[in-house]
C-alpha positions in Angstrom: -23.4 1.4 6.6 -23.0 5.1 5.9 -25.2 7.1 8.2 -25.2 10.3 6.1 -28.2 11.1 3.9 -27.0 10.9 0.2 -29.3 11.9 -2.6 -29.4 9.3 -5.4 -29.0 10.2 -9.0 -32.1 9.8 -11.3 -30.7 7.2 -13.6 -34.1 6.7 -15.5 -33.6 4.3 -18.3 -29.9 4.6 -18.6 -28.2 1.4 -19.8 -25.9 -0.7 -17.7 -22.2 -0.6 -18.8 -21.2 -3.0 -21.5 -19.1 -6.0 -20.7 -18.2 -9.6 -21.5 -20.9 -12.2 -21.8 -21.3 -15.9 -22.5 -18.2 -18.0 -21.8 -16.1 -14.9 -21.7 -18.3 -13.4 -19.1 -18.2 -16.5 -16.9 -14.4 -16.3 -16.8 -14.1 -12.5 -16.5 -13.8 -12.2 -12.8 -11.4 -15.1 -12.5 -9.2 -13.5 -15.2 -9.4 -10.2 -13.6 -8.1 -11.7 -10.3 -5.5 -13.9 -12.0 -4.1 -11.3 -14.4 -4.8 -7.8 -12.9 -2.0 -6.1 -14.9 -3.0 -7.2 -18.5 -6.6 -8.3 -18.5 -8.0 -4.9 -17.4 -6.3 -3.3 -20.3 -7.9 -5.9 -22.6 -11.3 -5.1 -21.1 -10.8 -1.4 -21.5 -9.7 -1.8 -25.1 -12.7 -3.9 -26.0 -15.5 -2.3 -23.9 -14.4 1.1 -22.8 -13.5 2.7 -19.5 -16.7 1.5 -17.6 -17.2 -2.2 -17.9 -19.7 -4.6 -16.3 -17.9 -7.7 -15.0 -20.2 -10.7 -14.5 -19.8 -11.8 -10.8 -21.9 -14.3 -8.9 -24.2 -12.7 -6.3 -22.7 -9.2 -6.7 -23.0 -6.5 -9.4 -19.4 -5.4 -10.3 -18.2 -2.6 -12.5 -14.6 -2.0 -13.5 -13.4 1.6 -14.2 -10.1 2.4 -15.9 -9.9 6.1 -16.5 -8.7 8.8 -14.0 -11.9 10.8 -14.7 -14.1 8.0 -13.3 -11.8 7.2 -10.5 -12.0 10.9 -9.6 -15.7 10.7 -9.9 -15.8 8.0 -7.1 -12.9 9.2 -4.9 -12.8 12.9 -5.2 -16.0 14.4 -6.6 -18.6 12.1 -5.1 -17.1 10.3 -2.1 -20.4 10.5 -0.2 -22.0 8.2 -2.8 -19.4 5.4 -2.3 -17.9 3.6 0.7 -15.1 1.2 1.4 -16.3 -2.2 0.1 -16.8 -5.1 2.4 -14.8 -7.1 -0.2 -11.7 -5.8 1.7 -13.0 -4.6 5.0 -14.8 -7.7 6.1 -12.2 -10.1 4.8 -9.8 -8.8 7.5 -12.0 -9.1 10.6 -11.4 -12.1 12.8 -14.8 -13.0 14.4 -13.4 -12.7 17.9 -12.5 -9.1 17.4 -16.1 -8.1 17.0 -15.5 -4.9 15.1 -14.4 -3.6 11.7 -10.7 -3.8 11.1 -10.7 -0.2 10.1 -11.0 2.2 13.0 -13.7 4.4 11.4 -16.5 3.3 9.2 -17.4 5.1 6.0 -19.7 7.6 7.6 -19.7 10.8 9.7 -17.6 9.0 12.3 -14.8 8.5 9.7 -14.8 12.2 8.9 -14.5 12.9 12.6 -11.6 10.5 12.9 -9.8 11.9 9.8 -10.0 15.5 11.2 -8.4 14.1 14.4 -5.6 12.2 12.7 -4.6 14.7 10.0 -2.8 17.1 12.4 -0.7 14.3 13.7 0.6 13.2 10.3 1.9 16.5 9.0 5.3 16.7 7.4 6.5 18.7 10.5 5.4 16.1 13.0 6.9 13.2 10.9 10.1 15.2 10.6 10.3 15.1 14.4 10.5 11.3 14.0 13.6 11.8 11.8 16.1 10.4 14.3 14.0 7.2 14.7 13.9 6.7 10.9 17.7 7.4 10.4 18.7 5.2 13.3 16.7 2.2 12.3 17.3 2.5 8.5 21.1 2.9 9.1 21.1 -0.1 11.5 19.2 -2.3 9.1 21.2 -1.4 6.0 24.5 -1.9 7.9 23.3 -5.4 8.8 23.5 -6.3 5.2 27.3 -5.9 5.2 28.2 -9.5 6.2 26.5 -10.6 3.0 28.6 -8.2 0.9 31.3 -9.9 -1.1 30.2 -13.3 0.1 31.3 -15.3 -2.9 29.1 -16.4 -5.8 25.9 -16.9 -3.9 22.8 -14.6 -4.2 20.7 -13.5 -1.3 17.1 -12.4 -1.2 17.0 -8.6 -0.8 13.2 -8.6 -0.8 13.3 -10.6 2.4 15.6 -7.9 3.9 13.4 -5.0 2.8 10.5 -6.7 4.6 12.5 -7.0 7.8 13.8 -3.4 7.4 10.3 -2.0 6.7 8.8 -3.7 9.8 11.6 -2.7 12.1 11.6 0.9 10.9 7.8 1.0 11.3 8.0 -0.4 14.8 10.6 2.0 15.9 8.8 5.0 14.4 5.6 3.9 16.1 7.0 2.8 19.5 10.3 4.8 19.8 12.9 2.2 20.7 10.7 -0.2 22.5 11.0 -3.0 20.0 14.5 -2.2 18.6 16.1 -4.9 20.8 13.5 -7.5 19.9 14.7 -8.4 16.4 13.8 -12.0 16.7 10.2 -11.4 17.7 9.8 -8.8 15.0 11.1 -11.3 12.4 8.5 -13.9 13.6 5.8 -11.2 13.2 7.2 -10.3 9.8 6.7 -13.9 8.6 3.2 -14.0 10.0 2.2 -10.8 8.3 3.6 -11.9 5.0 1.5 -15.1 5.3 -1.5 -13.0 6.3 -1.3 -10.9 3.1 -1.4 -14.1 1.0 -4.4 -15.3 3.1 -6.2 -12.0 2.6 -5.6 -12.2 -1.1 -7.4 -15.6 -1.2 -10.3 -14.2 0.9 -10.8 -11.2 -1.4 -10.8 -13.4 -4.5 -13.6 -15.5 -2.9 -15.6 -12.5 -1.7 -18.6 -13.1 -4.0 -19.0 -16.8 -2.9 -21.4 -17.8 -0.1 -19.9 -17.4 3.4 -20.4 -21.1 4.2 -17.6 -22.0 1.7 -14.4 -22.3 3.7 -11.7 -19.7 3.0 -8.1 -20.9 2.7 -5.9 -20.2 5.7 -8.8 -18.6 7.6 -7.7 -19.8 11.1 -4.1 -18.8 10.7 -5.1 -15.4 9.3 -7.5 -14.7 12.2 -4.8 -15.8 14.7 -2.3 -13.4 13.1 -4.7 -10.4 13.4 -5.7 -11.3 16.9 -2.0 -11.5 17.9 -1.3 -8.0 16.4 -4.4 -6.5 18.1 -3.6 -8.1 21.4 0.0 -6.8 21.3 -1.2 -3.3 20.3 -3.6 -3.2 23.3 -0.8 -4.1 25.7 1.5 -1.4 24.2 -1.2 1.3 24.5 -1.9 0.4 28.2 1.9 0.3 28.9 2.4 3.8 27.3 -0.6 5.3 29.2 0.9 4.0 32.5 4.4 5.0 31.6 4.3 8.0 29.3 7.4 9.2 27.4 8.2 12.6 26.1 9.9 11.5 22.9 7.8 11.9 19.8 6.6 8.6 18.2 3.5 7.6 16.3 1.9 5.9 19.4 2.3 9.2 21.3 0.8 11.1 18.4 -2.3 8.8 18.5 -2.6 8.8 22.3 -2.3 12.6 22.4 -4.9 13.1 19.6 -8.1 14.8 20.7 -11.5 15.1 19.2 -13.0 18.6 18.7 -14.7 18.2 22.1 -11.4 17.5 23.8 -12.0 13.8 24.4 -9.1 11.4 23.6 -9.0 8.8 20.9 -10.3 5.5 22.2 -7.9 2.7 22.9 -9.6 0.3 20.6 -9.4 2.7 17.7 -5.7 3.3 18.4 -5.1 -0.5 18.4 -6.9 -0.8 15.0 -4.9 2.0 13.5 -1.6 0.4 14.7 -2.7 -3.0 13.4 -3.6 -1.4 10.0 -0.2 0.3 9.8 1.6 -2.9 10.6 -0.4 -5.1 8.2 -0.7 -2.7 5.3 2.1 -0.2 5.8 5.1 -2.4 6.0 4.2 -4.8 3.3 3.4 -2.3 0.6 6.6 -0.2 1.3 8.8 -3.3 1.4 7.5 -4.6 -1.9 7.9 -1.2 -3.6 11.5 -1.0 -2.2 12.4 -4.4 -3.5 11.1 -3.4 -6.9 13.2 -0.3 -6.8 16.4 -2.2 -6.1 15.5 -4.7 -8.8 14.8 -2.1 -11.5 17.7 0.3 -10.6 20.1 -2.7 -10.6 19.0 -3.6 -14.1 19.7 -0.1 -15.4 23.4 0.8 -15.0 23.1 4.4 -16.1 20.3 5.1 -13.7 22.3 3.4 -10.9 25.3 5.5 -11.7 23.3 8.7 -11.5 21.7 7.6 -8.3 25.1 6.8 -6.7 26.4 10.3 -7.8 23.4 11.9 -6.1 23.9 10.0 -2.9 27.7 10.6 -2.8 27.0 14.3 -3.0 25.8 14.0 0.6 29.4 13.3 1.7 28.9 9.9 3.3 27.1 11.1 6.4 24.0 9.3 7.7 21.0 10.1 5.5 18.4 12.1 7.4 14.9 13.5 6.7 16.6 16.9 6.1 18.4 15.4 3.1 15.3 14.4 1.2 15.2 17.6 -0.8 18.7 16.7 -2.1 17.6 13.3 -3.3 15.0 13.9 -6.1 16.3 11.0 -8.2 16.0 8.5 -5.3 12.4 9.5 -4.9 11.8 9.3 -8.6 13.4 5.8 -8.7 10.9 4.8 -6.0 7.9 6.4 -7.7 8.7 4.8 -11.1 9.1 1.4 -9.3 5.8 1.9 -7.6 4.2 2.7 -11.0 5.4 -0.6 -12.5 4.9 -2.6 -9.3 1.4 -1.4 -9.0 0.8 -1.1 -5.2 -2.4 -2.5 -3.9 -4.1 -4.5 -6.6 -7.7 -4.6 -5.4 -9.3 -1.2 -4.8 -13.0 -1.8 -4.3 -15.8 0.6 -3.4 -19.5 0.1 -3.0 -22.1 2.4 -4.5 -24.4 3.6 -1.7 -27.1 5.1 -4.1 -27.9 4.9 -7.7 -25.4 6.9 -9.7 -24.5 7.7 -13.3 -21.1 7.4 -15.0 -20.5 8.2 -18.6 -24.1 7.8 -19.5 -24.4 4.4 -17.8 -26.4 3.3 -14.7 -24.5 2.4 -11.6 -27.1 0.7 -9.3 -26.9 1.1 -5.5 -24.9 -1.8 -4.1 -22.7 -2.2 -7.1 -19.0 -3.0 -6.3 -16.7 -0.6 -8.2 -13.2 -1.9 -9.0 -10.2 -0.1 -10.4 -6.7 -1.4 -10.8 -3.8 1.0 -10.1 -1.5 -1.6 -11.6 -3.3 -1.6 -14.9 -3.8 2.2 -15.1 -0.2 2.8 -14.3 0.8 0.8 -17.4 -1.9 2.2 -19.7 -0.2 3.6 -22.8 -2.8 6.3 -23.0 -1.2 7.9 -19.9 2.4 6.5 -20.0 4.5 6.6 -23.1 6.5 3.4 -23.3 4.6 2.1 -20.3 6.8 -1.0 -19.7 10.1 1.0 -19.6 11.6 1.9 -16.3 12.2 5.6 -16.6 12.4 7.6 -13.4 12.9 10.8 -15.4 9.1 10.8 -16.0 8.8 12.1 -12.4 11.7 14.5 -12.7 10.7 16.2 -15.9 7.0 16.6 -15.2 6.2 14.0 -17.8 4.2 11.8 -15.4 0.4 11.9 -15.6 -0.1 12.0 -11.9 -3.9 11.6 -12.3 -3.1 8.1 -13.4 -0.6 7.5 -10.6 -2.5 6.4 -7.4 -0.2 4.2 -5.2 -1.6 5.9 -2.1 -5.2 6.5 -3.2 -6.8 9.8 -3.9 -9.2 12.4 -2.4 -10.2 12.5 1.2 -9.1 8.9 1.7 -5.5 9.6 0.6 -3.3 7.3 2.7 -2.2 9.1 5.9 1.0 7.0 5.8 2.1 8.4 2.4 4.6 10.9 3.9 6.0 8.2 6.2 6.4 5.8 3.3 8.4 8.3 1.3 10.7 9.1 4.2 11.4 5.4 4.8 11.9 4.6 1.1 14.1 7.6 0.2 16.3 7.1 3.4 16.6 3.4 2.7 17.5 3.8 -1.0 20.1 6.5 -0.3 21.6 4.6 2.7 21.9 1.4 0.7 23.6 3.0 -2.3 26.0 4.9 0.0 27.4 1.4 0.9 26.6 -1.1 -1.8 25.8 -2.0 -5.4 23.4 -4.9 -6.2 24.2 -7.3 -8.9 21.3 -9.3 -10.4 21.7 -12.9 -11.8 22.3 -13.0 -15.5 19.0 -12.7 -17.4 16.9 -11.8 -14.3 13.6 -10.0 -15.0 11.3 -8.9 -12.1 8.0 -10.7 -12.1 4.9 -10.0 -10.1 3.9 -12.1 -7.1 0.2 -11.4 -6.3 -0.4 -11.0 -2.5 -2.6 -7.8 -2.2 0.5 -5.7 -2.8 2.7 -6.9 -5.6 5.9 -8.5 -4.5 8.5 -10.2 -6.6 8.0 -13.7 -7.7 10.8 -15.8 -6.2 12.1 -12.8 -4.3 15.0 -10.6 -5.4 18.2 -12.6 -5.6 21.3 -10.3 -5.7 24.9 -10.2 -4.9 25.6 -7.4 -2.5 28.8 -5.6 -3.5 30.5 -3.3 -1.1 31.4 0.0 -2.8 
């Protein structure tokens, strides 16, 4: 619970937001979960940008406009906290603490001020060799599949493996680079865990005595990650290294009073990066390859941009020369949608748009829906990276990494990994989709590709 004193808003006799009722109301939450990319737009069109969604045991309001998302995330963050809908669904009982290192209170502010200096562009640039080495190694490993006859391989599976290996190497220097098999096993466990988390979140409003699907396997996966993180932290403290990696950044971080960040908080941050960071980046990368491969003119321009580097390994220093690669990734993120469930909880009574938001209300917004809303994105279903090159993108309606004081600290790292991977891949290959292939969403917290991404890898 937030320990800060927050003054409630006098909501008087303000009405509650409108929303579906009757049979439509009974099915609203199920439809929102089942169809988070089209149904929210239907709700918005019918009821407006602030909608009451009938939910058993919980008051739920869906918001769909950047103004109201800014109201929650930017202008009044003290009135809202991270919802238990997500936080408590990722806590194995044996761990005994929140899966997020800092709660939504003054302690979180203390922690964010500690982390922010460690995740600057300068510090992450010092990790550049680790990113280049692991991205190049992984992309080169796709070569045996190039020109391999008429069969298609699943590139999404390869982006998951790449994202996990790159993340491990950036976090732990080269400690895990020789343990590809173990990383692959972890990758499969994490992918399953994301599916299990999706099921848990969908059942959030139901009584706790109702069994959640895959609960034991999910708890075991998180306990495995946390246990491994604890061992790595202790090993690093006993055998320190001088090379910059994320684990050293966290171990070296100090609070304002000079005390170091606690081991358990470091372990939770590492687990959060592994569970959340690799899956979201991998999914967005797979969508990028799928969409670029389906647009030959964009692919040609991207190859021209990459070839201008002269064939040398792509480094962090090259990112300024790769604006189209970044735009291709951003436009794929827009259509892919990032994290689907973005819940907050109102700590006090508040007012939005003339409506009453009661304390305890769960506030939901869908980046997936807003990033396809025609009010903000002309031709919203068209893949057009030039939106991001020509200043045509409405960035207030583009929130793959959140917004405000809780903007994802891993954002810079995700862009480095993504741009280096895209450029390194197109230096070497083209990707040919099956005839008639169209990417479809696979809902697992972040939006993957249904059926994966079958392609022929063609050596350039």
